[in-house]
BALOBA-1460 file (C-alpha; in Angstrom, 3 decimals):
// residues 366
<rec num="1" residu="m" x="0.000" y="0.000" z="0.000"/>
<rec num="2" residu="a" x="1.264" y="3.484" z="-0.842"/>
<rec num="3" residu="e" x="2.349" y="5.680" z="2.056"/>
<rec num="4" residu="y" x="-0.634" y="7.533" z="3.428"/>
<rec num="5" residu="n" x="-0.478" y="11.077" z="4.789"/>
<rec num="6" residu="s" x="-3.819" y="12.893" z="5.030"/>
<rec num="7" residu="s" x="-2.091" y="16.298" z="5.132"/>
<rec num="8" residu="a" x="-0.346" y="15.773" z="1.766"/>
<rec num="9" residu="i" x="-3.397" y="17.232" z="0.042"/>
<rec num="10" residu="e" x="-1.668" y="17.539" z="-3.341"/>
<rec num="11" residu="e" x="-1.657" y="13.715" z="-3.601"/>
<rec num="12" residu="f" x="-5.460" y="13.431" z="-3.459"/>
<rec num="13" residu="s" x="-7.867" y="13.661" z="-6.419"/>
<rec num="14" residu="d" x="-11.332" y="12.672" z="-7.656"/>
<rec num="15" residu="i" x="-14.760" y="12.806" z="-6.045"/>
<rec num="16" residu="w" x="-15.965" y="9.603" z="-4.381"/>
<rec num="17" residu="v" x="-19.413" y="8.538" z="-3.198"/>
<rec num="18" residu="f" x="-19.977" y="5.678" z="-0.767"/>
<rec num="19" residu="c" x="-23.006" y="3.840" z="-2.182"/>
<rec num="20" residu="e" x="-25.104" y="2.066" z="0.402"/>
<rec num="21" residu="q" x="-26.897" y="-1.210" z="-0.309"/>
<rec num="22" residu="r" x="-29.296" y="-3.264" z="1.733"/>
<rec num="23" residu="e" x="-30.133" y="-6.824" z="0.778"/>
<rec num="24" residu="g" x="-28.320" y="-6.235" z="-2.501"/>
<rec num="25" residu="k" x="-30.418" y="-3.222" z="-3.497"/>
<rec num="26" residu="l" x="-29.087" y="0.316" z="-3.902"/>
<rec num="27" residu="m" x="-30.613" y="3.018" z="-1.725"/>
<rec num="28" residu="p" x="-32.324" y="6.152" z="-3.174"/>
<rec num="29" residu="t" x="-29.704" y="8.326" z="-1.464"/>
<rec num="30" residu="d" x="-27.026" y="6.726" z="-3.680"/>
<rec num="31" residu="f" x="-28.546" y="8.264" z="-6.787"/>
<rec num="32" residu="e" x="-28.913" y="11.665" z="-5.112"/>
<rec num="33" residu="l" x="-25.262" y="11.654" z="-4.043"/>
<rec num="34" residu="i" x="-24.006" y="10.438" z="-7.414"/>
<rec num="35" residu="s" x="-26.026" y="13.183" z="-9.138"/>
<rec num="36" residu="e" x="-24.566" y="15.833" z="-6.820"/>
<rec num="37" residu="g" x="-21.111" y="14.288" z="-7.044"/>
<rec num="38" residu="r" x="-21.280" y="14.694" z="-10.813"/>
<rec num="39" residu="k" x="-21.753" y="18.447" z="-10.370"/>
<rec num="40" residu="l" x="-18.847" y="18.660" z="-7.933"/>
<rec num="41" residu="a" x="-16.603" y="16.601" z="-10.205"/>
<rec num="42" residu="d" x="-17.424" y="18.897" z="-13.122"/>
<rec num="43" residu="q" x="-16.647" y="21.950" z="-10.957"/>
<rec num="44" residu="r" x="-13.317" y="20.400" z="-9.957"/>
<rec num="45" residu="g" x="-12.493" y="18.916" z="-13.351"/>
<rec num="46" residu="s" x="-12.079" y="15.455" z="-11.848"/>
<rec num="47" residu="k" x="-13.606" y="11.984" z="-12.090"/>
<rec num="48" residu="l" x="-16.636" y="10.783" z="-10.136"/>
<rec num="49" residu="i" x="-16.190" y="7.340" z="-8.597"/>
<rec num="50" residu="g" x="-18.721" y="5.281" z="-6.669"/>
<rec num="51" residu="l" x="-17.643" y="2.862" z="-3.940"/>
<rec num="52" residu="l" x="-20.008" y="-0.074" z="-3.479"/>
<rec num="53" residu="l" x="-19.524" y="-2.813" z="-0.881"/>
<rec num="54" residu="g" x="-21.628" y="-5.969" z="-0.708"/>
<rec num="55" residu="g" x="-21.878" y="-9.714" z="-0.972"/>
<rec num="56" residu="e" x="-21.344" y="-11.873" z="-4.034"/>
<rec num="57" residu="g" x="-23.196" y="-10.532" z="-7.076"/>
<rec num="58" residu="i" x="-23.486" y="-6.934" z="-5.890"/>
<rec num="59" residu="c" x="-21.621" y="-5.844" z="-9.039"/>
<rec num="60" residu="e" x="-24.854" y="-6.366" z="-10.999"/>
<rec num="61" residu="a" x="-26.262" y="-3.230" z="-9.389"/>
<rec num="62" residu="a" x="-23.192" y="-1.078" z="-10.056"/>
<rec num="63" residu="k" x="-23.920" y="-0.091" z="-13.683"/>
<rec num="64" residu="e" x="-27.052" y="1.778" z="-12.601"/>
<rec num="65" residu="l" x="-24.857" y="4.261" z="-10.750"/>
<rec num="66" residu="g" x="-23.228" y="5.172" z="-14.051"/>
<rec num="67" residu="g" x="-26.603" y="6.196" z="-15.399"/>
<rec num="68" residu="y" x="-26.699" y="9.010" z="-12.840"/>
<rec num="69" residu="g" x="-23.191" y="10.276" z="-13.553"/>
<rec num="70" residu="a" x="-20.511" y="7.966" z="-12.138"/>
<rec num="71" residu="d" x="-17.470" y="7.579" z="-14.394"/>
<rec num="72" residu="k" x="-16.401" y="4.478" z="-12.521"/>
<rec num="73" residu="v" x="-17.674" y="2.236" z="-9.722"/>
<rec num="74" residu="i" x="-15.311" y="0.324" z="-7.471"/>
<rec num="75" residu="v" x="-17.153" y="-2.802" z="-6.331"/>
<rec num="76" residu="v" x="-15.891" y="-4.713" z="-3.305"/>
<rec num="77" residu="e" x="-17.411" y="-8.204" z="-3.132"/>
<rec num="78" residu="d" x="-17.174" y="-10.495" z="-0.136"/>
<rec num="79" residu="p" x="-19.701" y="-12.568" z="1.846"/>
<rec num="80" residu="a" x="-18.596" y="-10.672" z="4.968"/>
<rec num="81" residu="l" x="-19.865" y="-7.438" z="3.384"/>
<rec num="82" residu="a" x="-23.359" y="-8.653" z="2.459"/>
<rec num="83" residu="v" x="-24.761" y="-7.118" z="5.662"/>
<rec num="84" residu="y" x="-23.297" y="-3.957" z="7.152"/>
<rec num="85" residu="t" x="-21.017" y="-4.239" z="10.161"/>
<rec num="86" residu="n" x="-18.958" y="-1.307" z="11.364"/>
<rec num="87" residu="e" x="-15.610" y="-3.099" z="11.632"/>
<rec num="88" residu="a" x="-15.685" y="-4.862" z="8.268"/>
<rec num="89" residu="y" x="-16.882" y="-1.828" z="6.328"/>
<rec num="90" residu="t" x="-14.519" y="0.579" z="8.097"/>
<rec num="91" residu="n" x="-11.519" y="-1.656" z="7.442"/>
<rec num="92" residu="v" x="-12.310" y="-2.077" z="3.752"/>
<rec num="93" residu="v" x="-13.267" y="1.551" z="3.070"/>
<rec num="94" residu="c" x="-10.204" y="2.939" z="4.857"/>
<rec num="95" residu="d" x="-7.809" y="0.518" z="3.157"/>
<rec num="96" residu="i" x="-9.090" y="1.520" z="-0.301"/>
<rec num="97" residu="i" x="-9.034" y="5.243" z="0.484"/>
<rec num="98" residu="m" x="-5.485" y="5.035" z="1.850"/>
<rec num="99" residu="e" x="-4.422" y="3.337" z="-1.388"/>
<rec num="100" residu="k" x="-6.320" y="5.430" z="-3.957"/>
<rec num="101" residu="k" x="-6.531" y="8.800" z="-2.120"/>
<rec num="102" residu="p" x="-9.782" y="10.484" z="-3.180"/>
<rec num="103" residu="e" x="-10.098" y="14.225" z="-2.584"/>
<rec num="104" residu="v" x="-13.751" y="14.058" z="-1.473"/>
<rec num="105" residu="l" x="-15.834" y="11.274" z="0.073"/>
<rec num="106" residu="l" x="-19.614" y="11.706" z="0.320"/>
<rec num="107" residu="i" x="-21.766" y="9.404" z="2.461"/>
<rec num="108" residu="g" x="-25.538" y="9.411" z="2.909"/>
<rec num="109" residu="a" x="-26.629" y="10.439" z="6.414"/>
<rec num="110" residu="s" x="-28.598" y="7.231" z="6.937"/>
<rec num="111" residu="n" x="-28.238" y="5.110" z="10.072"/>
<rec num="112" residu="i" x="-25.415" y="3.252" z="8.354"/>
<rec num="113" residu="g" x="-23.736" y="6.394" z="7.022"/>
<rec num="114" residu="r" x="-23.864" y="8.120" z="10.398"/>
<rec num="115" residu="d" x="-22.169" y="5.085" z="11.925"/>
<rec num="116" residu="l" x="-19.553" y="4.561" z="9.203"/>
<rec num="117" residu="g" x="-18.566" y="8.177" z="8.485"/>
<rec num="118" residu="p" x="-17.142" y="9.170" z="11.891"/>
<rec num="119" residu="r" x="-15.205" y="5.914" z="12.281"/>
<rec num="120" residu="c" x="-13.586" y="6.334" z="8.856"/>
<rec num="121" residu="a" x="-12.812" y="10.029" z="9.420"/>
<rec num="122" residu="a" x="-11.061" y="9.267" z="12.702"/>
<rec num="123" residu="r" x="-8.976" y="6.478" z="11.198"/>
<rec num="124" residu="l" x="-8.097" y="8.538" z="8.113"/>
<rec num="125" residu="h" x="-7.180" y="11.555" z="10.266"/>
<rec num="126" residu="t" x="-9.428" y="13.980" z="8.449"/>
<rec num="127" residu="g" x="-12.503" y="16.097" z="9.127"/>
<rec num="128" residu="l" x="-16.145" y="15.134" z="8.721"/>
<rec num="129" residu="t" x="-19.074" y="17.525" z="8.351"/>
<rec num="130" residu="a" x="-22.274" y="15.756" z="9.352"/>
<rec num="131" residu="d" x="-25.826" y="16.142" z="8.045"/>
<rec num="132" residu="c" x="-25.017" y="18.504" z="5.174"/>
<rec num="133" residu="t" x="-27.775" y="20.099" z="3.108"/>
<rec num="134" residu="h" x="-25.670" y="21.839" z="0.435"/>
<rec num="135" residu="l" x="-22.259" y="21.275" z="-1.172"/>
<rec num="136" residu="d" x="-20.041" y="23.402" z="-3.430"/>
<rec num="137" residu="i" x="-16.462" y="23.424" z="-4.650"/>
<rec num="138" residu="n" x="-16.544" y="26.298" z="-7.132"/>
<rec num="139" residu="m" x="-16.672" y="29.671" z="-5.358"/>
<rec num="140" residu="n" x="-18.923" y="31.252" z="-7.978"/>
<rec num="141" residu="t" x="-21.676" y="28.694" z="-7.407"/>
<rec num="142" residu="y" x="-21.203" y="28.982" z="-3.637"/>
<rec num="143" residu="v" x="-21.568" y="32.780" z="-3.694"/>
<rec num="144" residu="d" x="-24.655" y="32.407" z="-5.869"/>
<rec num="145" residu="f" x="-26.064" y="29.968" z="-3.283"/>
<rec num="146" residu="l" x="-25.439" y="32.488" z="-0.497"/>
<rec num="147" residu="d" x="-27.061" y="35.256" z="-2.496"/>
<rec num="148" residu="k" x="-30.261" y="33.258" z="-2.956"/>
<rec num="149" residu="n" x="-30.484" y="31.417" z="0.349"/>
<rec num="150" residu="s" x="-28.979" y="33.589" z="3.074"/>
<rec num="151" residu="n" x="-28.940" y="37.078" z="4.547"/>
<rec num="152" residu="v" x="-25.277" y="37.591" z="3.614"/>
<rec num="153" residu="d" x="-24.683" y="40.897" z="1.811"/>
<rec num="154" residu="v" x="-22.898" y="39.210" z="-1.080"/>
<rec num="155" residu="a" x="-22.302" y="42.451" z="-3.008"/>
<rec num="156" residu="n" x="-20.348" y="43.984" z="-0.121"/>
<rec num="157" residu="t" x="-18.542" y="40.866" z="1.098"/>
<rec num="158" residu="q" x="-15.020" y="39.922" z="0.073"/>
<rec num="159" residu="f" x="-14.617" y="36.242" z="-0.800"/>
<rec num="160" residu="k" x="-11.483" y="34.213" z="-1.424"/>
<rec num="161" residu="m" x="-12.510" y="33.249" z="-4.944"/>
<rec num="162" residu="e" x="-9.523" y="30.959" z="-5.494"/>
<rec num="163" residu="d" x="-10.622" y="28.676" z="-2.634"/>
<rec num="164" residu="v" x="-10.973" y="25.111" z="-3.995"/>
<rec num="165" residu="n" x="-11.957" y="23.433" z="-0.716"/>
<rec num="166" residu="m" x="-15.367" y="21.793" z="-0.642"/>
<rec num="167" residu="k" x="-17.867" y="24.102" z="1.054"/>
<rec num="168" residu="m" x="-20.118" y="21.952" z="3.267"/>
<rec num="169" residu="t" x="-23.268" y="23.679" z="4.546"/>
<rec num="170" residu="r" x="-25.367" y="22.299" z="7.381"/>
<rec num="171" residu="p" x="-27.883" y="23.479" z="10.017"/>
<rec num="172" residu="a" x="-26.345" y="24.693" z="13.281"/>
<rec num="173" residu="f" x="-27.588" y="25.798" z="16.706"/>
<rec num="174" residu="g" x="-30.727" y="23.695" z="16.508"/>
<rec num="175" residu="g" x="-31.471" y="24.748" z="12.950"/>
<rec num="176" residu="h" x="-31.544" y="28.471" z="13.711"/>
<rec num="177" residu="l" x="-28.394" y="29.112" z="11.654"/>
<rec num="178" residu="m" x="-26.732" y="27.622" z="8.603"/>
<rec num="179" residu="a" x="-22.971" y="27.040" z="8.888"/>
<rec num="180" residu="t" x="-20.539" y="26.435" z="6.038"/>
<rec num="181" residu="i" x="-17.514" y="24.331" z="6.981"/>
<rec num="182" residu="i" x="-14.305" y="23.602" z="5.074"/>
<rec num="183" residu="c" x="-11.510" y="21.100" z="5.684"/>
<rec num="184" residu="p" x="-8.441" y="22.929" z="4.317"/>
<rec num="185" residu="r" x="-5.560" y="20.930" z="5.821"/>
<rec num="186" residu="f" x="-6.535" y="17.292" z="5.388"/>
<rec num="187" residu="r" x="-7.982" y="14.942" z="2.757"/>
<rec num="188" residu="p" x="-10.330" y="13.469" z="1.906"/>
<rec num="189" residu="c" x="-12.946" y="16.103" z="2.663"/>
<rec num="190" residu="m" x="-15.732" y="13.996" z="4.156"/>
<rec num="191" residu="a" x="-19.424" y="14.812" z="4.468"/>
<rec num="192" residu="t" x="-22.535" y="12.905" z="5.357"/>
<rec num="193" residu="v" x="-25.483" y="14.324" z="3.415"/>
<rec num="194" residu="r" x="-29.080" y="14.358" z="4.582"/>
<rec num="195" residu="p" x="-31.303" y="12.109" z="2.433"/>
<rec num="196" residu="g" x="-33.739" y="13.977" z="0.206"/>
<rec num="197" residu="v" x="-31.969" y="17.340" z="0.078"/>
<rec num="198" residu="l" x="-30.247" y="16.733" z="-3.254"/>
<rec num="199" residu="k" x="-32.041" y="16.256" z="-6.550"/>
<rec num="200" residu="k" x="-31.588" y="13.029" z="-8.457"/>
<rec num="201" residu="a" x="-30.571" y="13.512" z="-12.084"/>
<rec num="202" residu="d" x="-32.376" y="11.843" z="-14.962"/>
<rec num="203" residu="f" x="-31.126" y="8.339" z="-15.720"/>
<rec num="204" residu="d" x="-28.982" y="8.063" z="-18.870"/>
<rec num="205" residu="q" x="-28.589" y="4.551" z="-20.272"/>
<rec num="206" residu="a" x="-25.646" y="5.573" z="-22.474"/>
<rec num="207" residu="k" x="-23.733" y="6.749" z="-19.404"/>
<rec num="208" residu="a" x="-24.634" y="3.531" z="-17.596"/>
<rec num="209" residu="d" x="-23.232" y="1.482" z="-20.467"/>
<rec num="210" residu="a" x="-20.045" y="3.565" z="-20.509"/>
<rec num="211" residu="c" x="-19.435" y="3.334" z="-16.759"/>
<rec num="212" residu="e" x="-16.245" y="1.473" z="-15.837"/>
<rec num="213" residu="i" x="-16.570" y="-1.260" z="-13.194"/>
<rec num="214" residu="e" x="-13.566" y="-2.307" z="-11.094"/>
<rec num="215" residu="i" x="-14.140" y="-5.382" z="-8.921"/>
<rec num="216" residu="i" x="-11.997" y="-5.892" z="-5.838"/>
<rec num="217" residu="k" x="-11.871" y="-9.119" z="-3.842"/>
<rec num="218" residu="p" x="-10.662" y="-8.026" z="-0.394"/>
<rec num="219" residu="q" x="-8.649" y="-10.087" z="2.030"/>
<rec num="220" residu="i" x="-10.864" y="-9.891" z="5.116"/>
<rec num="221" residu="d" x="-9.346" y="-11.479" z="8.191"/>
<rec num="222" residu="p" x="-12.215" y="-12.903" z="10.306"/>
<rec num="223" residu="s" x="-10.080" y="-12.503" z="13.433"/>
<rec num="224" residu="n" x="-10.237" y="-8.718" z="12.970"/>
<rec num="225" residu="i" x="-14.051" y="-8.704" z="12.884"/>
<rec num="226" residu="h" x="-15.618" y="-8.864" z="16.321"/>
<rec num="227" residu="e" x="-19.187" y="-8.285" z="15.164"/>
<rec num="228" residu="k" x="-21.465" y="-10.875" z="13.623"/>
<rec num="229" residu="v" x="-24.994" y="-10.289" z="12.350"/>
<rec num="230" residu="i" x="-27.081" y="-13.258" z="13.422"/>
<rec num="231" residu="e" x="-30.431" y="-12.054" z="12.140"/>
<rec num="232" residu="v" x="-32.000" y="-8.972" z="10.575"/>
<rec num="233" residu="v" x="-35.456" y="-8.252" z="12.001"/>
<rec num="234" residu="k" x="-37.572" y="-5.594" z="10.350"/>
<rec num="235" residu="e" x="-39.814" y="-3.555" z="12.590"/>
<rec num="236" residu="a" x="-43.419" y="-3.422" z="11.449"/>
<rec num="237" residu="k" x="-44.502" y="0.206" z="11.582"/>
<rec num="238" residu="e" x="-46.253" y="2.790" z="9.479"/>
<rec num="239" residu="i" x="-43.691" y="4.344" z="7.141"/>
<rec num="240" residu="v" x="-44.116" y="8.012" z="6.273"/>
<rec num="241" residu="d" x="-42.374" y="8.624" z="2.952"/>
<rec num="242" residu="l" x="-42.238" y="12.405" z="2.870"/>
<rec num="243" residu="v" x="-39.167" y="12.489" z="0.644"/>
<rec num="244" residu="g" x="-40.640" y="10.324" z="-2.111"/>
<rec num="245" residu="a" x="-44.201" y="11.679" z="-2.023"/>
<rec num="246" residu="d" x="-45.675" y="13.577" z="-4.988"/>
<rec num="247" residu="v" x="-48.083" y="15.426" z="-2.676"/>
<rec num="248" residu="v" x="-47.265" y="16.707" z="0.819"/>
<rec num="249" residu="v" x="-49.774" y="18.595" z="2.975"/>
<rec num="250" residu="s" x="-48.119" y="20.061" z="6.078"/>
<rec num="251" residu="i" x="-49.699" y="21.662" z="9.116"/>
<rec num="252" residu="g" x="-48.165" y="24.240" z="11.430"/>
<rec num="253" residu="n" x="-48.893" y="26.420" z="14.449"/>
<rec num="254" residu="g" x="-52.146" y="27.591" z="12.889"/>
<rec num="255" residu="a" x="-53.479" y="24.081" z="13.510"/>
<rec num="256" residu="s" x="-52.448" y="23.904" z="17.163"/>
<rec num="257" residu="k" x="-55.905" y="24.716" z="18.549"/>
<rec num="258" residu="d" x="-57.226" y="21.409" z="17.166"/>
<rec num="259" residu="v" x="-54.402" y="19.321" z="15.777"/>
<rec num="260" residu="e" x="-56.411" y="16.105" z="15.411"/>
<rec num="261" residu="t" x="-59.021" y="17.804" z="13.224"/>
<rec num="262" residu="a" x="-56.269" y="19.531" z="11.249"/>
<rec num="263" residu="k" x="-54.485" y="16.202" z="10.691"/>
<rec num="264" residu="k" x="-57.714" y="14.646" z="9.452"/>
<rec num="265" residu="l" x="-58.387" y="17.552" z="7.086"/>
<rec num="266" residu="a" x="-54.788" y="17.502" z="5.858"/>
<rec num="267" residu="q" x="-54.986" y="13.767" z="5.087"/>
<rec num="268" residu="e" x="-58.327" y="14.188" z="3.286"/>
<rec num="269" residu="l" x="-56.831" y="16.993" z="1.204"/>
<rec num="270" residu="a" x="-53.718" y="14.924" z="0.473"/>
<rec num="271" residu="d" x="-55.894" y="11.990" z="-0.630"/>
<rec num="272" residu="a" x="-58.013" y="14.241" z="-2.832"/>
<rec num="273" residu="l" x="-54.866" y="15.612" z="-4.497"/>
<rec num="274" residu="g" x="-53.639" y="12.141" z="-5.332"/>
<rec num="275" residu="g" x="-52.668" y="9.986" z="-2.371"/>
<rec num="276" residu="g" x="-50.303" y="12.355" z="-0.594"/>
<rec num="277" residu="v" x="-48.882" y="12.330" z="2.928"/>
<rec num="278" residu="v" x="-49.164" y="14.676" z="5.895"/>
<rec num="279" residu="g" x="-46.148" y="16.643" z="7.088"/>
<rec num="280" residu="s" x="-45.542" y="19.099" z="9.896"/>
<rec num="281" residu="s" x="-43.622" y="22.191" z="10.882"/>
<rec num="282" residu="r" x="-41.050" y="21.996" z="13.657"/>
<rec num="283" residu="a" x="-43.311" y="23.853" z="16.094"/>
<rec num="284" residu="l" x="-45.834" y="21.016" z="16.307"/>
<rec num="285" residu="v" x="-43.089" y="18.384" z="16.573"/>
<rec num="286" residu="d" x="-41.376" y="20.276" z="19.405"/>
<rec num="287" residu="a" x="-44.748" y="20.561" z="21.157"/>
<rec num="288" residu="g" x="-45.188" y="16.792" z="20.948"/>
<rec num="289" residu="l" x="-48.254" y="17.146" z="18.720"/>
<rec num="290" residu="m" x="-46.729" y="15.514" z="15.600"/>
<rec num="291" residu="d" x="-44.171" y="12.718" z="15.109"/>
<rec num="292" residu="a" x="-40.601" y="13.742" z="14.265"/>
<rec num="293" residu="d" x="-40.598" y="11.656" z="11.066"/>
<rec num="294" residu="r" x="-43.211" y="14.057" z="9.634"/>
<rec num="295" residu="q" x="-41.150" y="17.216" z="10.134"/>
<rec num="296" residu="v" x="-40.284" y="19.259" z="7.053"/>
<rec num="297" residu="g" x="-37.419" y="21.761" z="7.230"/>
<rec num="298" residu="q" x="-33.717" y="22.213" z="7.897"/>
<rec num="299" residu="t" x="-33.772" y="19.976" z="10.954"/>
<rec num="300" residu="g" x="-36.375" y="17.643" z="9.461"/>
<rec num="301" residu="k" x="-36.759" y="16.326" z="5.942"/>
<rec num="302" residu="t" x="-36.273" y="18.124" z="2.648"/>
<rec num="303" residu="v" x="-39.028" y="17.411" z="0.133"/>
<rec num="304" residu="h" x="-39.482" y="18.089" z="-3.580"/>
<rec num="305" residu="p" x="-43.101" y="17.059" z="-4.282"/>
<rec num="306" residu="k" x="-45.172" y="18.025" z="-7.274"/>
<rec num="307" residu="v" x="-47.607" y="19.727" z="-4.879"/>
<rec num="308" residu="y" x="-46.813" y="21.126" z="-1.420"/>
<rec num="309" residu="v" x="-49.609" y="22.581" z="0.700"/>
<rec num="310" residu="a" x="-48.737" y="24.605" z="3.816"/>
<rec num="311" residu="l" x="-51.635" y="24.904" z="6.258"/>
<rec num="312" residu="g" x="-51.188" y="27.387" z="9.103"/>
<rec num="313" residu="i" x="-47.415" y="27.546" z="8.563"/>
<rec num="314" residu="s" x="-45.715" y="30.941" z="8.872"/>
<rec num="315" residu="g" x="-42.839" y="30.034" z="6.571"/>
<rec num="316" residu="a" x="-39.742" y="30.677" z="8.670"/>
<rec num="317" residu="i" x="-36.495" y="30.272" z="6.730"/>
<rec num="318" residu="q" x="-35.836" y="26.916" z="8.430"/>
<rec num="319" residu="h" x="-39.103" y="25.507" z="7.087"/>
<rec num="320" residu="k" x="-38.780" y="27.048" z="3.623"/>
<rec num="321" residu="a" x="-35.341" y="25.467" z="3.242"/>
<rec num="322" residu="g" x="-37.043" y="22.065" z="3.381"/>
<rec num="323" residu="m" x="-39.772" y="22.664" z="0.786"/>
<rec num="324" residu="d" x="-39.154" y="25.717" z="-1.407"/>
<rec num="325" residu="n" x="-38.031" y="23.576" z="-4.355"/>
<rec num="326" residu="s" x="-41.476" y="21.955" z="-4.620"/>
<rec num="327" residu="e" x="-42.980" y="22.224" z="-8.101"/>
<rec num="328" residu="l" x="-46.226" y="23.845" z="-6.885"/>
<rec num="329" residu="i" x="-46.721" y="25.494" z="-3.474"/>
<rec num="330" residu="i" x="-50.112" y="26.373" z="-2.002"/>
<rec num="331" residu="a" x="-50.295" y="28.290" z="1.286"/>
<rec num="332" residu="v" x="-53.242" y="28.806" z="3.634"/>
<rec num="333" residu="n" x="-52.775" y="31.237" z="6.522"/>
<rec num="334" residu="k" x="-54.772" y="33.849" z="8.422"/>
<rec num="335" residu="n" x="-51.970" y="36.412" z="8.197"/>
<rec num="336" residu="e" x="-51.367" y="37.680" z="4.672"/>
<rec num="337" residu="n" x="-47.938" y="39.028" z="5.701"/>
<rec num="338" residu="e" x="-46.445" y="35.661" z="6.633"/>
<rec num="339" residu="p" x="-43.238" y="34.783" z="4.691"/>
<rec num="340" residu="i" x="-44.770" y="31.538" z="3.389"/>
<rec num="341" residu="f" x="-46.599" y="33.628" z="0.791"/>
<rec num="342" residu="e" x="-43.236" y="34.771" z="-0.623"/>
<rec num="343" residu="v" x="-42.584" y="31.281" z="-2.022"/>
<rec num="344" residu="a" x="-46.200" y="30.209" z="-2.635"/>
<rec num="345" residu="d" x="-47.570" y="29.913" z="-6.161"/>
<rec num="346" residu="y" x="-51.090" y="30.245" z="-4.745"/>
<rec num="347" residu="g" x="-52.044" y="31.821" z="-1.427"/>
<rec num="348" residu="l" x="-55.322" y="31.668" z="0.473"/>
<rec num="349" residu="v" x="-55.803" y="34.054" z="3.386"/>
<rec num="350" residu="g" x="-58.159" y="32.722" z="6.048"/>
<rec num="351" residu="d" x="-58.867" y="30.047" z="8.649"/>
<rec num="352" residu="l" x="-57.610" y="26.667" z="7.480"/>
<rec num="353" residu="f" x="-60.465" y="24.907" z="9.307"/>
<rec num="354" residu="k" x="-62.913" y="26.738" z="7.027"/>
<rec num="355" residu="i" x="-60.895" y="26.862" z="3.815"/>
<rec num="356" residu="v" x="-59.606" y="23.269" z="3.647"/>
<rec num="357" residu="p" x="-63.069" y="21.599" z="3.639"/>
<rec num="358" residu="e" x="-64.030" y="23.869" z="0.734"/>
<rec num="359" residu="m" x="-60.786" y="22.942" z="-1.074"/>
<rec num="360" residu="i" x="-61.535" y="19.233" z="-0.604"/>
<rec num="361" residu="e" x="-65.076" y="19.581" z="-1.947"/>
<rec num="362" residu="a" x="-63.904" y="21.635" z="-4.914"/>
<rec num="363" residu="i" x="-61.219" y="19.077" z="-5.812"/>
<rec num="364" residu="k" x="-63.625" y="16.167" z="-5.490"/>
<rec num="365" residu="a" x="-66.166" y="17.998" z="-7.666"/>
<rec num="366" residu="r" x="-63.605" y="18.224" z="-10.476"/>
């Protein structure tokens, strides 16, 4: 193995994405990260490489990653990697990174990614920014992001435009601020990225066909693995798929006087619009009135539905960051001066408990 020194940053190149699999199937976050990684690689003028670990036959899934922008996928096949364990995955990932020296490593902020990322960063002696919601390498695109999504006076701020470090933006101080972090002295720059915040590119079969696949058969010493998965038991529970929903109807503080009725109305409206799901603002989650897995916003989930309906939601910047890229936004609020109307395509001023039943009837009538 080549000598590894994480501070010799000139020796590192290319953008890498750790691609998570479960039971041999790629996760939706993989395609989001590959799509974003393609943009970063183009900004940097480097290659985009996926890293996929799994059991025998996992290479059959690798070509699909090329269809979303990967130039190459490194596939590591071994029965010991069929099911995730921290020790086995950390050993393999770190060995490959020490040998090939990528400049950037992106990992989805799933349960697995949040377990794997910190262990790898510590062993590789580099920094890790967790739960990122935005990434940039090129300073021009980063400044444009600040201009559109922050209160920074971009016109009167001096920036170091030659900075080529990856700019990793994430919520801070409980979601009340957004912080951008860089890792200037060590490589790879590592980030875990919140699922759903990045847009998946369109699949391109020609790119999938052109994607290079490198298969590695690792030498895994069982004596170095102290974990063993005996059984995988899936918990039976209602799954709320906010990220993948085409229609999301969210309720906020304006519904607090009768949350149960508001939830019922929101679900009826979501069903009328085409089988949508009910979301929530942070205020109701913090008050214990809605489950955390329904929260939309910086500290919740980022959604990109075809239709997003905000009922009784003021539209604070933390909430808008989680839904303002929806294709169509409808807002209902008593106060016509609330910031939610700034991003809404259609706004209705009034009591949601009176307006929503009329909306449902009107939709059903059509």
